[in-house]
N, C-alpha and C positions, 0 to 999 in steps of 0.2 A: 504494500500500500504506500502510495506517495504520502508524504506529510501533508495533512489537510486536503488530501486529494482522493483519487480513484484507486480501487483495487486493480492492479495490473496483472497479477499472477496468483496462482494457488499452488500449494505444496502439501506434502504430508511430513510429519515429524518422524524421522528415522530413529533418532536417539536424543535423549535429553540428559545433560550433565549439570548437576548442581554442586557448587563448591563454596565453602565458607572461607573467607579471607581474613586471616588473623594478623596480617601485617604485610610489609613489603616483600618478604620472602615468598609468601603464598601467591601474591600477585605475579611475581617474577616466574614462579613455577608454572602458573597458568599461561603466561606469555610464552615460555619456552615450549610447553606442550602443545598449545593450540594457536600460537602466533601466526604461523604460516596460513592456517585456514581462516583466521580472523582478518588478516591482511590490513591491519590498522597502522596508522602513522604513530610516531613516538608521542605526539600530543595526546592521542587517545589514551595511551597508557598513563601518561602524566596526570590526566584529569581523573583517573580511576584510583588514585592513591588512597582515598578515604573510603572506598567501597568496602563493604563487609561480606557481600555475597555475589556470586557469579552464576548466571544461568546460561548455558550454551545449548542451542537447539540446532541439531543437524537435520537438514532437509533432504527429502528425496521426492521424486516425481514432480518436480517443479514444472509448471505449465503456464506459459503466457496466455492471457485471455484475449480472444478475438474481440470481445465486447467488454471492456473494463466497466466497472460499476462502482457506485458509491454506497458505503455502509453508514448508516446514521449512528455513529459511535462518538461519544463525547467524554470518554474516560481515558486513562493513561495506558491501557493495555497495548502492548506492542504487537499483538496478534489476536485474531478472532477465529474461533472454531466454526467452520461452515459444515454443517452435518446434513444438509438437504432440507431441514425443517424450515429454512428461510425461503424455500422455493428455488434454490440455486443448485444446480447440479453440474458436474464436469466429469469428463471421462475418468473412470477409476475410483470415484468416491463410492462409499459403501451404501448409500441410500438408493 
């Protein structure tokens, strides 16, 4: 989803990793283990020094949408589960 914009693609979560961050060493360990996949600049890591938790969501079956659409979402969630109940279906979803 674009920030304040349309949903452009859908995907399924393949794997989810949660980590507690108890200091700079933990953040550096996350950077070493997942940094290539995250592909972030140094500034990203610098601004995360005070974070205490990390959620990494690995995606599969990513599909661009031929007809992007808007979701009426006004909260801070970074993702929304589309399970077909909203009347939206795409190839491969379970509904």
